[in-house]
C-alpha positions, 0 to 999 in steps of 0.5 A, a space after each residue: 404471565 408477566 404484564 410489565 412489558 405489555 403495560 410499558 408498551 401500552 404506556 410508551 405507545 400512548 405517550 406518543 402524541 401523533 398518529 403518524 409517529 405511532 405508526 412509525 413506532 409500531 412499524 419499527 417494533 415489527 421490523 425489529 422483531 421480524 428481522 431478529 427472528 427471521 435473520 437471527 440478528 441480535 436485538 441491537 442489530 435488529 434496531 439498526 435494521 429498524 433505523 435503516 428502514 426509517 431513514 429509507 422511508 424518509 429518503 423516499 419521502 424526500 425523493 417523491 414529495 412526501 413530508 420529511 421529518 427526522 422525528 419519523 425515523 427516530 420514532 421508527 427506531 424507538 419502536 425497536 426498544 420494546 423488542 429488547 428483553 430485560 
């Protein structure tokens, strides 16, 4: 088994300082991988779906009094990066 992707994922996840950003990162990875497999999207298209989900979440927060942070949307999109095949 090739451990490099798992190791890189763990290092990337550990480097994120805030728990909230870690949840956004993990959600972005899950959204991207799921949309890639279910809807047969390319990895780049799947990252677009993750970005859209992150932006939609921040729009929801803005509308309903949540904490709006652009970095949250970027963390969500950042999670898609671990779904790319090298």
